[in-house]
N, C-alpha and C positions, 0 to 999 in steps of 0.2 A: 383164207385171206382173200379179200377182194381188191387188194392194192395191185396196181400195175407198175412194174419197175421200168424206169427210163434212165438212160445213160446219156449225158450231154458232155461234150468237150468244149471248154472255153479257152480263149486266148486272153492273156492278161497283158494289157497295153500299159506301159508306164514311162514316165519321164522323171528324171531325178535332177535336183539342183543341190549344189553344195551349200551348206550353211555358212555364214549368213547369206540368205538369198534376198536380193533387192526386190521390192514389191512389183516393179515393172516386169522383171523376169518371171516372177510367179504368175502375173496376169497373162503374159505371153504364153507360158506353158499351159495354163488352164484353157486359154482360147484355142490353142492347137489341139489339145485333148478333146475339147468339146466339139470342135469342127470335125475331127476324125470320127468321134462317136456318132455325131449326127449323120455323117456321110454313110457310115455302116448301117445305121438304123433306116435311112431312106432306101437302102437296097434290101430291106426286109430282114436284116440280121438283128437278132435280139441282143440288146446291150444293157449294161447296168449304168448307174449314175457315175459321174466323175467324182473321185474322192481325193482328198489332200491329207497326207499323213506327214507329220513333222517329227523329226528326231533331233538328236544332238549334233549329228554330222551331216544329215541330208534331209531334203524335203522331197516327197514322192507324190506325183500327181498320176492317178491311174484310173482305169475302168476295165471292165471285163466285157467280152463279146463272145457270143456263142459261135463256135466253129461249125460251118456247114458240114453235113455228112459227106458231100461230094464237092470239095472246094473248086475244082475245075468247072463243073457244071454251073455252080453258083456265079463264077466270074463271067461265064458266057451269057447267062440270063441277065446279069447286071449290065453287061455291055449292050444287049439287045433292047433293054428298057429305055 
């Protein structure tokens, strides 16, 4: 087999709103999620898209970001940049 195995650890970031959520609150939560995702991506962290999932009782705005192998080193590198 020529496949190489990789193991990645991801953090799941999410914000929840109770239903019925007002559209301005949804817009604010999406803006905060997108801002945080963009900030992580600008530091070289691989991130996924922001997703919105609706249910009967809550609305979830979320995205995933890869966790660095050495988080302390990553924070120092980001501060130096």
